[in-house]
C-alpha positions as CSV (number, residue, x, y, z in Angstrom):
1,M,-13.2,69.2,-25.4
2,N,-10.1,66.7,-25.6
3,P,-11.0,63.8,-26.8
4,S,-9.1,61.5,-24.4
5,F,-10.5,63.2,-21.4
6,R,-9.3,61.4,-17.6
7,V,-11.5,61.8,-14.9
8,L,-11.1,60.6,-11.5
9,V,-14.4,59.7,-9.5
10,F,-13.4,60.3,-6.2
11,P,-15.2,58.2,-4.4
12,G,-16.7,56.1,-6.7
13,G,-18.7,53.2,-4.7
14,T,-21.4,56.0,-3.7
15,E,-24.9,56.2,-5.0
16,I,-23.3,59.9,-6.8
17,G,-20.3,57.5,-8.0
18,L,-21.7,55.2,-9.2
19,E,-24.3,57.9,-11.1
20,I,-21.4,59.6,-12.7
21,N,-20.2,56.6,-13.5
22,R,-23.7,55.3,-15.4
23,A,-23.5,58.9,-17.3
24,L,-19.8,59.3,-19.0
25,R,-19.1,55.3,-19.0
26,E,-20.2,55.7,-22.7
27,C,-18.7,58.9,-23.8
28,K,-16.5,58.8,-25.9
29,E,-14.7,62.3,-24.6
30,V,-14.2,60.6,-21.0
31,R,-11.4,57.8,-19.9
32,L,-12.8,57.4,-16.6
33,F,-10.8,56.0,-13.2
34,S,-11.6,55.5,-9.5
35,A,-10.5,56.4,-6.1
36,G,-11.3,55.5,-2.2
37,S,-10.8,54.5,1.2
38,G,-10.1,50.8,1.5
39,V,-13.3,49.5,2.6
40,S,-16.0,47.1,0.9
41,N,-17.8,48.9,-1.6
42,H,-19.1,49.0,-5.2
43,A,-16.6,50.9,-7.3
44,P,-14.6,48.1,-8.2
45,Y,-17.0,46.4,-9.6
46,V,-17.9,49.2,-12.6
47,F,-14.1,50.5,-12.5
48,A,-11.4,48.7,-14.1
49,R,-8.7,51.2,-13.2
50,H,-9.5,52.2,-9.2
51,F,-7.2,52.8,-6.7
52,V,-7.3,52.6,-3.3
53,V,-6.2,55.9,-1.0
54,P,-6.6,56.6,2.8
55,G,-9.8,58.6,4.1
56,I,-10.0,62.4,3.9
57,H,-9.6,62.6,7.7
58,D,-6.0,60.6,7.6
59,P,-3.6,62.7,7.7
60,E,-1.5,61.1,4.0
61,W,-5.1,61.4,2.1
62,F,-4.4,64.1,0.0
63,P,-0.4,62.9,-0.7
64,A,-1.6,59.8,-1.5
65,L,-4.4,61.1,-3.9
66,N,-2.5,64.0,-5.7
67,A,0.3,60.5,-6.5
68,V,-2.8,58.4,-8.0
69,L,-3.9,62.0,-10.0
70,E,-0.3,62.1,-11.4
71,A,0.4,58.9,-11.9
72,N,-2.0,58.5,-14.6
73,A,-2.7,62.0,-16.0
74,I,-6.2,62.7,-14.6
75,D,-7.6,65.8,-15.4
76,Y,-10.4,66.2,-13.5
77,V,-12.3,64.9,-9.9
78,F,-15.5,64.2,-9.7
79,P,-16.1,64.5,-5.9
80,A,-18.9,61.9,-5.3
81,Y,-19.3,62.5,-1.1
82,D,-20.2,65.8,0.7
83,D,-17.4,66.0,2.6
84,I,-15.6,65.3,0.1
85,I,-16.6,68.3,-1.9
86,V,-15.8,70.9,0.7
87,A,-12.0,68.8,1.1
88,L,-11.6,68.8,-2.4
89,A,-12.4,72.9,-2.8
90,E,-10.4,73.4,0.4
91,N,-7.1,71.6,-1.1
92,A,-7.9,72.5,-5.2
93,G,-4.5,75.1,-5.4
94,G,-2.3,71.9,-4.5
95,L,-4.4,69.2,-6.4
96,K,-2.3,68.0,-9.6
97,A,-5.9,67.6,-11.0
98,K,-9.5,70.0,-11.6
99,V,-11.9,70.0,-8.6
100,V,-15.6,69.5,-11.2
101,S,-17.6,71.3,-8.9
102,S,-18.3,75.1,-7.8
103,P,-16.8,78.0,-5.7
104,L,-14.9,76.7,-2.4
105,E,-17.4,79.3,-0.2
106,T,-20.4,78.1,-2.3
107,C,-18.9,74.1,-1.0
108,R,-18.8,75.6,3.2
109,I,-22.5,77.6,3.0
110,T,-23.7,74.4,1.7
111,R,-22.4,71.9,3.9
112,S,-23.8,74.0,6.8
113,K,-27.7,73.8,7.5
114,R,-27.3,76.4,9.3
115,R,-24.9,78.5,7.7
116,T,-27.4,77.1,4.4
117,Y,-30.8,79.3,6.4
118,E,-28.5,82.0,7.6
119,R,-27.5,82.7,4.4
120,L,-30.6,82.8,2.1
121,A,-33.2,83.6,5.3
122,G,-35.4,86.4,3.8
123,D,-34.9,85.2,-0.3
124,V,-36.5,81.6,0.3
125,P,-38.4,80.0,3.3
126,V,-36.5,77.7,5.5
127,P,-37.2,75.9,8.0
128,R,-37.3,78.1,11.4
129,V,-34.4,76.9,13.9
130,F,-34.7,77.2,17.6
131,P,-31.7,78.2,19.7
132,D,-32.3,75.5,21.9
133,A,-35.0,73.0,23.6
134,S,-36.5,75.8,26.1
135,A,-37.1,77.8,23.1
136,V,-39.2,74.7,21.4
137,E,-43.2,75.8,22.3
138,Q,-45.0,74.0,19.5
139,F,-44.5,69.5,18.8
140,P,-43.7,68.3,16.8
141,V,-39.9,69.4,15.8
142,F,-37.4,67.5,14.0
143,L,-33.5,67.4,14.9
144,K,-31.2,66.8,12.6
145,P,-26.8,67.5,12.4
146,E,-25.9,70.5,10.9
147,C,-23.5,68.8,8.6
148,G,-25.6,65.7,7.7
149,Q,-26.6,63.3,4.7
150,G,-28.7,60.9,3.9
151,S,-30.7,61.3,7.1
152,Q,-28.8,60.2,9.0
153,N,-29.1,60.4,12.6
154,T,-32.2,62.5,12.4
155,H,-35.1,62.2,14.3
156,L,-39.4,63.5,15.0
157,V,-39.6,64.1,17.9
158,H,-42.9,64.8,19.7
159,D,-42.5,65.9,23.2
160,R,-40.3,67.5,25.6
161,D,-39.4,63.8,27.2
162,R,-37.6,63.0,23.9
163,L,-36.0,66.4,22.9
164,G,-33.9,66.1,26.1
165,P,-32.3,63.0,26.1
166,L,-31.5,63.0,22.5
167,L,-30.3,67.1,22.6
168,R,-27.5,66.0,25.8
169,E,-26.7,62.5,23.8
170,H,-26.1,64.2,20.3
171,P,-25.7,68.1,21.2
172,D,-24.7,69.2,17.7
173,L,-28.2,68.3,16.9
174,L,-30.4,71.8,14.6
175,I,-33.8,71.7,15.8
176,L,-35.8,72.8,13.5
177,S,-39.6,73.2,12.4
178,H,-41.7,70.0,11.6
179,L,-42.4,70.6,7.8
180,P,-45.3,67.4,7.5
181,G,-45.8,67.6,3.5
182,E,-44.0,66.5,0.6
183,E,-40.8,66.4,0.3
184,F,-39.2,67.4,-3.2
185,T,-35.3,67.2,-4.9
186,V,-34.5,70.0,-8.0
187,D,-31.9,69.5,-10.0
188,C,-30.7,72.3,-11.8
189,F,-27.6,73.4,-13.6
190,S,-25.7,76.3,-14.2
191,D,-23.3,78.7,-16.0
192,R,-20.9,80.6,-14.5
193,E,-21.6,83.7,-17.0
194,R,-24.7,82.3,-18.2
195,G,-25.8,81.3,-15.2
196,L,-29.5,78.9,-14.6
197,L,-29.3,76.6,-18.0
198,F,-31.8,74.0,-16.7
199,C,-33.8,73.6,-13.6
200,A,-36.1,70.4,-12.9
201,G,-37.8,68.9,-10.3
202,R,-38.9,65.4,-8.7
203,R,-41.3,64.5,-5.6
204,R,-39.2,61.4,-3.8
205,V,-42.1,59.0,-3.7
206,R,-39.9,56.3,-2.0
207,T,-36.2,57.1,0.1
208,R,-34.2,54.0,1.3
209,S,-31.2,55.4,3.7
210,G,-32.4,59.3,2.5
211,I,-31.5,58.5,-0.7
212,S,-34.9,58.6,-3.2
213,V,-35.2,54.5,-4.8
214,H,-38.5,55.8,-6.8
215,S,-38.8,58.8,-8.3
216,V,-41.5,61.2,-10.6
217,P,-41.1,64.3,-12.8
218,V,-43.3,66.8,-11.0
219,E,-43.9,70.7,-12.8
220,N,-43.9,73.5,-10.4
221,E,-42.9,77.2,-10.9
222,R,-42.4,77.6,-7.6
223,F,-39.2,75.1,-8.4
224,R,-37.4,77.8,-10.8
225,W,-38.3,81.0,-8.4
226,F,-36.6,78.5,-5.2
227,A,-33.3,78.4,-7.7
228,E,-33.1,81.8,-9.1
229,Q,-33.4,83.3,-5.4
230,I,-30.5,80.5,-4.7
231,S,-28.6,81.7,-7.8
232,R,-29.0,85.1,-6.5
233,R,-27.0,84.1,-3.3
234,L,-25.2,81.6,-4.1
235,V,-22.5,80.9,-7.1
236,F,-22.6,77.9,-8.9
237,H,-20.8,76.3,-11.4
238,G,-22.1,72.9,-13.2
239,A,-24.1,70.9,-11.8
240,W,-26.5,71.0,-8.2
241,F,-29.9,70.5,-6.9
242,F,-31.7,71.9,-3.6
243,Q,-34.4,69.8,-1.3
244,V,-37.9,71.3,-0.3
245,K,-40.5,70.1,1.3
246,E,-44.1,71.6,2.5
247,D,-45.1,73.0,5.5
248,A,-48.6,72.1,7.1
249,D,-49.8,75.3,5.3
250,G,-48.6,73.5,2.2
251,E,-45.8,76.3,1.8
252,L,-42.9,75.1,-0.1
253,T,-40.0,75.2,3.1
254,L,-35.4,75.2,2.0
255,L,-34.4,71.7,3.1
256,E,-31.1,72.0,1.8
257,I,-29.0,72.9,-1.1
258,A,-25.5,70.4,-2.3
259,P,-22.8,71.7,-5.4
260,R,-22.7,67.9,-6.8
261,I,-24.7,64.9,-8.4
262,A,-27.6,63.2,-6.9
263,G,-28.0,59.5,-7.5
264,T,-31.2,60.0,-9.2
265,M,-30.6,62.7,-11.3
266,A,-30.5,59.7,-14.1
267,L,-34.2,60.5,-13.6
268,H,-33.2,63.7,-16.2
269,R,-30.0,62.2,-18.1
270,V,-32.1,59.8,-19.4
271,Q,-34.5,62.5,-20.8
272,G,-31.1,64.2,-22.4
273,V,-29.9,66.2,-19.5
274,N,-26.2,64.5,-18.9
275,F,-25.1,66.4,-15.6
276,P,-22.1,64.9,-15.2
277,L,-20.9,65.2,-18.5
278,L,-22.5,68.8,-18.7
279,S,-20.6,69.8,-15.8
280,L,-17.3,69.0,-17.6
281,Y,-18.4,70.9,-20.6
282,E,-18.9,74.7,-18.0
283,Q,-15.7,73.5,-16.7
284,E,-14.5,73.6,-19.8
285,R,-15.9,76.7,-20.4
286,V,-17.9,75.0,-23.8
287,P,-21.2,76.9,-24.5
288,V,-24.1,74.1,-23.7
289,D,-27.5,73.8,-25.4
290,I,-29.7,71.8,-23.5
291,R,-32.8,70.5,-24.7
292,P,-34.1,67.5,-23.1
293,I,-37.0,64.7,-24.9
294,H,-40.5,65.8,-22.9
295,V,-41.5,62.3,-22.5
296,A,-43.7,60.6,-19.2
297,V,-41.2,58.7,-17.2
298,E,-40.3,58.0,-13.7
299,I,-37.9,56.3,-12.0
300,D,-37.2,53.0,-9.4
301,R,-34.1,52.1,-8.4
302,A,-33.2,48.1,-6.3
303,L,-30.6,45.9,-5.8
304,V,-28.3,46.0,-9.0
305,N,-25.8,42.5,-8.7
306,R,-22.3,42.1,-10.0
307,Y,-19.3,39.7,-9.0
308,R,-16.0,39.3,-9.3
309,H,-14.2,35.7,-9.6
310,D,-11.7,34.0,-10.4
311,L,-12.4,32.2,-13.3
312,A,-10.2,32.7,-16.4
313,Y,-11.3,31.6,-19.7
314,R,-10.1,31.8,-23.6
315,A,-13.4,30.7,-25.7
316,V,-16.6,30.3,-25.2
317,Y,-19.6,27.4,-26.7
318,V,-23.0,28.0,-26.6
319,D,-26.6,26.3,-27.8
320,L,-29.0,27.9,-29.6
321,D,-32.5,26.7,-28.7
322,D,-33.8,27.7,-25.2
323,T,-30.3,29.1,-24.0
324,L,-30.0,32.0,-26.6
325,I,-33.5,32.2,-28.2
326,V,-36.2,31.3,-25.9
327,N,-39.7,31.3,-26.4
328,G,-38.9,33.0,-29.6
329,R,-36.8,35.4,-28.3
330,V,-33.3,36.9,-27.8
331,N,-32.0,36.6,-24.3
332,L,-30.6,39.7,-24.0
333,D,-28.0,38.8,-21.0
334,L,-26.6,36.5,-22.7
335,V,-26.7,37.8,-25.8
336,R,-24.7,40.9,-23.9
337,F,-22.0,38.7,-22.5
338,L,-21.4,36.7,-26.1
339,Y,-20.8,41.1,-27.4
340,Q,-18.4,41.0,-24.0
341,C,-16.5,38.6,-25.3
342,V,-16.1,39.7,-29.3
343,N,-15.3,42.7,-27.3
344,Q,-12.0,40.4,-26.0
345,G,-11.4,38.6,-28.9
346,K,-12.7,35.8,-27.3
347,P,-14.1,32.6,-30.1
348,I,-17.2,32.1,-29.7
349,T,-18.8,28.7,-31.4
350,L,-22.6,27.8,-31.6
351,V,-23.3,23.9,-30.8
352,T,-26.7,23.1,-31.6
353,R,-28.8,20.6,-32.3
354,H,-31.7,22.8,-34.5
355,R,-34.1,21.1,-35.9
356,E,-34.9,24.3,-38.8
357,D,-33.2,26.0,-41.4
358,L,-29.9,26.9,-39.3
359,A,-29.6,29.9,-41.3
360,A,-33.1,31.4,-41.7
361,T,-33.6,31.3,-37.9
362,L,-30.4,33.0,-37.2
363,K,-30.7,35.9,-39.9
364,K,-34.3,36.2,-38.5
365,H,-33.4,36.8,-34.8
366,R,-29.9,38.9,-36.5
367,L,-27.7,36.4,-34.6
368,T,-26.1,35.9,-38.5
369,G,-22.4,36.8,-38.4
370,L,-21.9,36.8,-34.4
371,F,-20.2,33.3,-34.6
372,D,-16.5,32.3,-35.3
373,E,-18.0,28.7,-36.0
374,I,-21.0,26.9,-35.7
375,V,-21.5,23.4,-35.6
376,H,-24.6,21.7,-35.9
377,C,-25.0,18.4,-34.9
378,D,-27.6,15.7,-35.7
379,A,-29.5,14.6,-33.0
380,S,-27.8,11.5,-31.6
381,A,-24.3,14.3,-31.6
382,C,-22.5,14.3,-28.4
383,K,-21.9,18.1,-28.1
384,A,-18.3,17.6,-26.1
385,D,-16.8,15.7,-29.0
386,H,-17.2,19.6,-31.0
387,M,-15.3,21.0,-27.7
388,L,-11.7,21.1,-28.3
389,G,-10.3,24.0,-25.8
390,G,-10.9,21.3,-22.8
391,G,-10.5,23.6,-19.1
392,D,-9.3,26.8,-21.2
393,S,-13.3,27.1,-22.2
394,I,-16.5,27.5,-21.3
395,F,-20.1,25.5,-22.3
396,I,-23.6,27.4,-21.9
397,D,-26.4,25.1,-22.1
398,D,-30.5,25.0,-20.9
399,S,-29.9,21.3,-20.4
400,F,-28.6,20.1,-17.1
401,R,-28.2,16.7,-19.0
402,E,-25.7,18.5,-21.5
403,R,-23.9,20.6,-19.2
404,R,-22.9,17.2,-16.8
405,E,-21.6,15.3,-19.6
406,V,-19.4,18.1,-21.0
407,A,-18.3,18.8,-18.0
408,E,-17.4,15.3,-16.7
409,R,-15.4,14.8,-20.3
410,T,-13.6,18.3,-21.2
411,G,-13.3,19.6,-17.4
412,M,-15.0,22.9,-18.4
413,A,-17.2,24.9,-16.4
414,T,-20.5,24.6,-17.7
415,F,-23.6,27.4,-17.0
416,D,-27.1,28.0,-17.9
417,S,-29.1,31.4,-18.0
418,S,-29.4,31.2,-14.8
419,M,-25.5,31.8,-14.5
420,I,-24.6,34.4,-17.0
421,E,-24.8,37.3,-14.7
422,M,-21.7,36.0,-12.9
423,L,-19.7,36.3,-15.9
424,L,-21.0,40.5,-17.1
425,D,-17.8,42.5,-16.8
426,E,-19.3,46.4,-16.4
427,R,-16.3,48.0,-15.1
428,V,-14.6,50.7,-18.0
């Protein structure tokens, strides 16, 4: 592959886009970009090169996106939202970059649950679709949009009195048979010539807003059977997944298929299956060999904090005891920040009153060579006397007294360890 592979994630702020970011950010082959509409989202916190373009329902979205692609010499666009998959596939001929996706027909069929069920009926078990409310003989039934995602506007309906008003308010909802059992997602990878190369399931233990936030691997020979049956009826290029759920008798029934990356594909990524990178290889027609490690692992996802701020600094002063080394262990967040400064060319000065052999302590904790300068003060010395950067520097220390004195004498911003996360810059 081209060692300078330029990939734009669109939109970058979805859970899908964030997983693509995590999967590709450290890959030597890839340089990442992002685009999305001008609404509050997380993309600017993880993509150093993020561009605002109109949403796909705006008539100007396509020329605006093309302008970004051309100006940044983008090689590939990764769609990171269901509607955008179809929009990009339909406009692929005029796009200034290639789309990492499956063929247009697959994208269109899988975007519609009705068309998906019609295509796969007879090949795999699919839910019963009732033509209207009068056809429902037994409750509960499940209502969902034909082109929905993330469990939005879905309803479990237990009686006819509730069914009628819901359908009048949302006439586009599908009426489906209720599947009361466990739900599974099956992550897959297909090569357009070699067929299905990878297939592995995960159980959705806990979900939030339709996103699996706690998931564990599950082995079931039926997953592979489903994947092979689906692959006979639809053509996939690269990563895709499908969801199944048990009916009242425990039989797996198809819920949906999506020809894209899933956010919780991270569970298999950490086992050695990097779906976004593999999908780029597939587009380039590079032969791949998928060999995951076999280890018991599960994933649990929660909110993460990232920040934007207007603090500018050119140098860092940091304390050792109870700051960089706490209870005999290196503070990982702080050392991560210090290496961020190394990458940015910002000098780091260690200012410490360490009472033991300082060189031996730094060697023990593998910190030798990290600092541009080391100031070893005696017990009576004032740390502020050794700080020349003033407002152009920052000081990190666990002691409030030390921070207050330095701030008052030098005017520099001071931090304790709980504040370090504000300083981390994870954009690539």
